[in-house]
C-alpha positions as CSV (number, residue, x, y, z in Angstrom):
1,M,103.7,99.0,116.3
2,P,103.9,97.6,112.8
3,R,101.3,98.7,110.3
4,T,99.0,95.9,109.1
5,T,96.7,95.9,106.1
6,I,94.3,93.3,104.8
7,R,93.1,93.3,101.3
8,T,91.4,91.1,98.8
9,A,93.8,89.4,96.4
10,V,93.9,90.4,92.7
11,K,95.1,88.3,89.7
12,E,98.6,89.8,90.0
13,D,98.9,88.2,93.4
14,V,98.7,84.7,92.1
15,P,102.4,84.0,92.4
16,L,102.2,85.1,96.1
17,I,99.1,83.0,96.7
18,L,100.9,80.0,95.2
19,S,103.9,80.6,97.5
20,F,101.6,80.7,100.5
21,I,99.9,77.4,99.3
22,K,103.3,75.7,99.1
23,E,104.3,77.1,102.5
24,I,101.2,75.9,104.3
25,A,101.5,72.5,102.5
26,E,105.1,72.2,103.8
27,F,104.0,73.2,107.3
28,E,101.3,70.5,107.2
29,N,103.7,67.9,105.7
30,L,101.5,67.7,102.6
31,S,103.8,69.3,100.0
32,H,103.5,66.1,97.9
33,Q,99.8,66.9,97.4
34,V,100.2,70.3,95.8
35,T,99.4,70.3,92.1
36,A,98.1,73.9,91.9
37,D,100.0,76.2,89.5
38,I,99.7,79.8,88.4
39,A,97.4,79.1,85.4
40,T,95.0,77.0,87.4
41,L,94.8,79.5,90.3
42,E,94.3,82.4,87.8
43,Q,91.4,80.5,86.2
44,E,89.8,79.3,89.5
45,L,90.2,82.4,91.5
46,F,89.8,85.2,89.0
47,S,87.5,83.9,86.3
48,G,83.9,85.1,85.7
49,Q,82.7,82.7,88.5
50,P,85.6,82.4,91.0
51,S,85.7,79.2,93.0
52,A,87.1,81.0,96.1
53,E,88.2,84.3,97.5
54,V,91.6,85.2,99.0
55,L,92.6,87.7,101.6
56,L,96.2,88.8,102.1
57,L,97.6,90.4,105.3
58,F,100.6,92.6,105.0
59,V,102.8,93.8,107.9
60,D,104.7,97.0,106.9
61,E,103.9,96.1,103.3
62,K,105.4,92.6,103.6
63,P,103.2,89.6,102.9
64,A,102.6,87.9,106.3
65,A,99.5,85.8,106.1
66,Y,96.7,84.7,103.8
67,A,93.3,83.1,103.9
68,V,91.2,81.3,101.3
69,Y,87.4,80.9,101.7
70,F,84.3,80.2,99.8
71,H,80.6,79.8,100.3
72,N,78.8,76.6,101.0
73,F,75.2,75.9,101.9
74,S,73.5,74.5,105.0
75,T,70.3,72.6,104.2
76,F,69.4,72.5,107.9
77,L,69.7,76.3,108.2
78,G,68.5,77.0,104.7
79,K,71.3,79.6,104.4
80,K,74.7,80.0,102.8
81,G,77.7,79.5,105.0
82,L,81.3,80.5,104.7
83,Y,84.0,77.7,104.6
84,L,87.6,78.7,105.5
85,E,89.8,76.5,103.4
86,D,93.2,78.0,104.5
87,I,94.4,80.5,107.0
88,Y,98.2,80.7,107.3
89,V,100.6,83.1,109.0
90,K,104.3,82.9,108.2
91,P,106.3,81.7,111.1
92,E,108.2,85.0,111.7
93,Y,104.8,86.8,112.1
94,R,103.2,84.3,114.5
95,Q,102.4,85.2,118.1
96,H,101.7,88.9,117.3
97,G,97.9,88.7,116.8
98,F,98.0,88.8,113.0
99,G,96.3,85.5,112.6
100,R,93.6,86.6,115.0
101,K,93.2,89.8,113.0
102,L,92.8,88.0,109.7
103,F,90.4,85.4,111.3
104,K,88.2,88.2,112.7
105,H,88.1,89.9,109.3
106,I,86.8,86.6,107.8
107,V,84.2,86.2,110.5
108,Q,83.1,89.8,109.9
109,I,82.7,88.9,106.2
110,A,80.5,85.9,107.1
111,V,78.3,88.2,109.3
112,E,78.1,90.9,106.7
113,R,77.0,88.3,104.1
114,N,74.3,86.9,106.4
115,C,75.9,83.5,106.6
116,G,74.3,81.0,108.9
117,R,77.6,79.6,110.0
118,M,81.3,79.4,109.3
119,E,83.2,76.2,109.2
120,W,86.7,74.9,108.6
121,A,88.9,71.9,109.3
122,V,92.0,71.7,111.5
123,L,94.5,68.9,111.6
124,D,94.2,66.9,114.8
125,W,97.9,67.4,115.7
126,N,97.8,71.2,115.3
127,T,97.2,71.9,119.0
128,P,98.1,75.7,118.8
129,A,95.4,76.2,116.0
130,I,92.8,74.1,117.9
131,N,93.4,76.2,121.0
132,F,93.2,79.4,119.0
133,Y,89.9,78.4,117.5
134,K,88.5,77.3,120.9
135,R,89.5,80.7,122.4
136,A,87.6,82.3,119.5
137,G,84.5,80.5,120.6
138,A,84.6,77.7,118.0
139,L,83.1,74.3,118.8
140,V,85.5,71.5,117.6
141,L,83.2,68.8,116.3
142,D,85.0,65.5,117.1
143,E,82.0,63.4,115.9
144,W,82.3,64.5,112.3
145,K,85.0,63.1,110.0
146,T,86.1,64.6,106.7
147,C,85.6,62.4,103.7
148,R,87.4,63.1,100.4
149,L,87.6,61.8,96.9
150,T,90.5,62.9,94.7
151,G,92.4,61.8,91.6
152,D,91.7,58.2,90.5
153,A,89.3,57.6,93.4
154,L,87.2,60.5,92.2
155,L,87.1,59.3,88.6
156,K,86.3,55.7,89.7
157,A,83.4,56.9,91.9
158,A,82.0,58.7,88.9
159,E,81.8,55.6,86.8
């Protein structure tokens, strides 16, 4: 059985984090949207007030998966929540339970931090992921649609 370890990323991991970001973007057919770079990730993830946290999962000391998460807030619950931005397992490590192990680790963090809920988005075509989340007990909320402002649209909306 391979040895797996999960650890919190450190600043020296930024090149690895960026490679995971590019890999998940390619998997999701969204590579054209990646503008993150090493300097930006160092600032956003490892400054005095980090924007998000990153976990890395290693199999026999080889990077196999990563997850990015941050806190949000539920006005209805009056409590912080945990938002899972990315969870990604390299193709050669899929179907071995590593994604489940990393996901469970993140859920445990949400519980330890007294979060009222944990949320994430999943692409509607990613049936294996949707089924994975349903097996984990997640409710897939079809009635909610994600809205997004980026780039010029964000700037125009601010005018």
